C-alpha positions, 0 to 999 in steps of 0.5 A: 524528460517526463514520461506520462503513464495512462491506464494506471489502476484501471478498473476491470468493469468500465463505467461512464468515462465523463465520471473520470474514475476508470483509471488514472495518469501519472507523470513520472521520470524517463527510466534508464533504457532497459528491456522490462520483460527481460528483467522479470524472472520467467516464473513470475511473468504470468503473475499479473500486477494490479497497476496496469501494464504501462505502470508495471513496465515502468517499474520493471525498467526503473528498478535498481533493486531486484530480488527473487526469493524462493521459500522452501516448503513447510518453512515458517518466519521467512521475511522479506524486507523491502526499504525504498527511500522516497527522497531518492526516487528508489524503485524495486522489483521483488519476486516471492515464490511460497512453496507448499505449507510455508509461510512468508512475510513481505514488509515494504516500507516507503519513507525518507532517509532509507537510502545507502547513505547513513543519516548524519547530523549535518543534513546538507552532508546527508543529502549529498551523500544520498545524491552520490548514491542515486547517481551511482545507482542510475535512478531515474532522476526528477524531470522539470514537470515529473516529481521524484517517483519511487515504486515497487512491482511485487509478485507473489505466488502462494502455493497450496496450503501457504500463508503470505502476510504483506504489509505496506507503509507509505510515509513520504512528503508532500513533494514526493510520489509513490507507485505500487503494483502488486500481483498475487496468485493463490493456490488451494487453501493458500491464505493471503493477508495484506495490510496497507498504510498510506500516511503521506505522499503528494501523489500515491497510486496503489494498484493490486490484482490478487487472483484466488485461483485455488479451492478454498484460497483466501484474501483478507486485505485492509487499507488505512489511509490519510490524504491532506492539502494538495495530496492525491490518492488513487487505489485500484483492486482487482480480485478475480475468484476462480476457486470454489469456497474461496474468501476475499475480504476488502476493508478500507478506512481513510480520512481526507482533509483540505482539498485532497482527492481520492479515487478507489476502484474495487472489484471482486469478480466471482467467476464461472466455477467458483461455487461457494465462494464469497467476497465483500467490500467495505470502505469507510470514509471521513471527509474533513474539508469542503474542497475534498474530492472523493470517488468510490467505485465498488463492484461485484461481478458475477458469473456463477450461482451459489455465490455471495458478494456484498459491497458498501461505502460510508461517506461522510463528516463528523456529525453535529451531535458527535461534535457537541458530545466532544465539545463537552469534553473540551475538544474543538472540531479540528481537535476531533478530526485530528484525533481521528487522523492520529488514530490511523497514525498510531495503528501504523506505528504499533502494528507494522513490523520492521522499520515501519514504526521508526519511519512513522515517527520520522514522518510524524516528526516533520508532518505533526510536529516534535511533540506528537512524534514523541508521544508516539515513540513513547507510547511504542516504548511502553508497548514494548516494555509491557510485552517484555514484562509479559514474556518469560525470562527465556522469551525475553 
């Protein structure tokens, strides 16, 4: 039986309802019976997540992976890895508390083949083994009118002077759905970096709420995305800024092709008391299809003097002059657009840590072909070899 989640990724500042950009709805499988509030660590309950109350409650109830990590004060190099197998509809809940002066990395990978059952040569046996894993874990099963849905509720408290690095890769197939709800509180001088890559999913909804409560706290968020035929991407970012001289920078870049649909709501709220704070939002969208639907709603709210807020969006297609330039060098229009899409995939493979590069290659093999996947793998190997050659014998 399917459940409809409403108010997903709702923007704090509502616009005209007829534009249908204020929020979105998602159909998801009904989760096992649970009390979501009882499943959230007490210290994490005050951290508001960005996808909205209904979506976050569903994630808390459906989660079968639950972790609470405390990073000791002054420590560095702490890594929290979350792997979600979207073919199983895996759902996780993670709470991370980074004590003063500490540094932590939270790396999330959403892809096929990350379940408990090892991938075997016989794909049928692998599928049967994974089905047993899913049944044993009591994962939400796909309903007739709801696709397989994986998701993650991530709550982080970055205490004074701490540094937090969050990465997310979504490399699902064209039949799978992913829901992400991120909530972060940043205290005095805390620095938060978020890097998100969405390269594949039938439907992907990302919601983030980052509260810069501390003085001189900072957020740097980058998003790179691809959406193609029949795919839907819904993005909601809310950054309440309360700390004096805080900084919030949001940078989004993506490529939409065929009949892809994308909605982005990005809001930086410069609240009373945040004197000297600055916030910026910027999005660049390349449209590669006549049937693409793109909605961008960048918003700066202000209730304080002596602050600075900027936002902008550049949306368009490759110009005739650029196409002519590329044609002179042997590239057709489709090849040129594919080259730009490929750049985002390469960037994800080359810069994301943990299992992400392997997940990108696996996704590319199915979505872009074996030859392209081999090229990405070869480039990764060359980069690793060059890094090894440049290190000292002790480092190697």
